N, C-alpha and C positions, 0 to 999 in steps of 0.2 A: 389508568388504561380503562377500556369495555371491559366487558367479560369475554369477547370473543379473540380478542389482541392478549388478554393475560391466559387464555387456552395455550396459545403458543409456548408461552415461556415457562419453563421448571420451576414448580412449585417453590423449591429452595432459592431461587434468582429473584423473583418477583421483589420478596422485601428488601433484598438489596437493592434494588434498581429504585424501588419506591423511596429507600431511603438515601441515596445519592441524591433524586431527584430534589426531594425536600433540601438537602445540604445547599444545593446550589440554586435553591429558587425556582426551578423548572418544571414543568409538567413530566411524569416518566414515560409517555409516549417519546418526548422530544430528546430523552437520554438514549432510550431506545433506537430511536430513528439515527442517533449520531455516532452509535457504537455499529449500527449496523452500515451507514456510508463510507466509516473508516474500516470495517471489515473486506467492505467492497474494494474500497481503492487501495487496501495492503492487497489483496486479491488479483489487482490487477498488475501492482508492483511485482510481485512474484512470478508471475507468467513471464511479465518483460524480462526479469533478470533470467528466468529459466530458458527464456529463448537466447539472451544475448551467451549463456554457459554453454547452449547446443551449437550455437555458431562459431563461438571461438574453439568448442573441441574442433568442429569439421574443419576450422581452417587450421587446426594445430598451432592455435594461439594459449600462451599463458598469462597470466596476470601481470607477471614481470615485463611483458611486453609491450603493455601500455603507454607507458612514459614514451618509450622509443616512437611507437609509433601516432601519439599525438605530435610530437616534435617534427615528424616526417610530416605530417599532413600540414602543421600550420607553416613549414617552412613551404610546400609544394603549391598552399593558398598565396601565403604572400610574393611567391613568386609570377604566381597567374595574375596577380593584381599591378604588379608593377608594372 
């Protein structure tokens, strides 16, 4: 990793990144990029789940309602396709 990139990483973490990269025969920057991409993807999923939870709460729905709602939707969809 270049000097400016390495300054963004806590000193105690840099040797671990380099070791992981060496173990996988990859560049440290590639390991960091993959970790950041995964973090951003996980963040988007968390935001989506939070949205779903807030909508369910606003609609007065509980997790136990999901199978029934799916069955109702599928039944209505099949009827609309007939």
